[in-house]
C-alpha positions as CSV (number, residue, x, y, z in Angstrom):
1,M,113.6,102.6,123.1
2,L,115.0,99.6,124.8
3,R,115.1,95.9,124.4
4,Q,116.1,93.1,126.6
5,V,119.5,91.4,125.4
6,N,121.0,88.7,127.8
7,G,119.0,90.0,130.8
8,R,119.9,93.6,130.7
9,L,118.2,96.6,129.2
10,E,119.9,97.8,126.0
11,H,119.3,101.3,124.7
12,V,117.9,100.6,120.7
13,A,116.8,104.5,119.9
14,R,115.7,107.4,121.2
15,L,112.1,108.8,119.9
16,N,111.7,112.3,118.9
17,P,108.5,114.4,119.5
18,G,105.8,113.1,116.8
19,E,107.1,109.8,116.9
20,C,105.3,106.6,117.2
21,F,106.0,103.1,118.7
22,G,104.1,99.5,119.2
23,E,103.5,99.3,115.3
24,I,105.6,96.2,115.2
25,A,103.2,94.0,117.6
26,L,100.1,95.6,116.0
27,L,100.8,95.3,112.3
28,C,102.4,91.5,112.8
29,D,100.4,90.5,115.6
30,I,103.6,89.8,117.6
31,P,104.6,90.3,121.2
32,R,106.2,93.7,121.4
33,T,110.3,93.8,120.8
34,A,111.2,96.8,122.6
35,T,110.2,98.7,125.9
36,I,109.5,102.5,125.9
37,K,110.8,104.7,128.5
38,C,110.0,108.2,128.9
39,L,112.8,110.8,130.0
40,T,110.1,113.5,129.9
41,P,106.5,113.8,130.5
42,V,104.5,112.8,127.1
43,D,101.0,112.5,125.9
44,V,100.1,109.3,124.7
45,V,97.2,107.9,122.1
46,V,96.5,104.4,122.8
47,L,94.5,102.5,120.3
48,P,93.3,99.3,120.4
49,R,94.5,96.6,117.5
50,D,91.4,96.8,115.4
51,Q,91.4,100.5,115.3
52,F,94.8,100.8,114.6
53,V,94.6,98.7,111.5
54,T,91.3,100.0,110.3
55,L,93.4,103.5,110.3
56,A,96.6,101.8,108.7
57,E,94.5,99.8,106.0
58,G,92.3,103.0,105.3
59,Y,95.0,105.7,104.8
60,R,97.4,104.0,102.5
61,D,100.3,106.4,103.2
62,L,99.9,106.3,106.6
63,G,99.9,102.6,105.8
64,K,102.8,102.5,103.8
65,A,104.7,104.6,106.5
66,L,104.3,102.5,109.3
67,K,105.3,99.5,107.4
68,A,108.6,101.4,106.4
69,R,109.2,102.6,109.8
70,M,108.6,98.8,111.3
71,A,110.9,97.3,108.5
72,E,113.7,100.0,109.5
73,R,113.6,99.0,113.0
74,L,113.5,95.1,112.5
75,S,116.2,95.6,110.5
76,V,117.9,97.1,113.4
77,T,116.9,95.0,116.3
78,V,117.2,91.6,114.7
């Protein structure tokens, strides 16, 4: 996971298998805060915002986990 700082890409985090990204932009309806660069081949599931929000709201534990992860990432990247 990379973010742009003073015109340079800076390493923010490394994701492990099974982890997700993009929840901040989808849950807060804001532009993305980081860029993902894959070091190995990956399978990615892409969900439109409305479907993502339906899942997050429909499954309480999933919604809580996504919001907690978002808060954690925002505290590190801000």
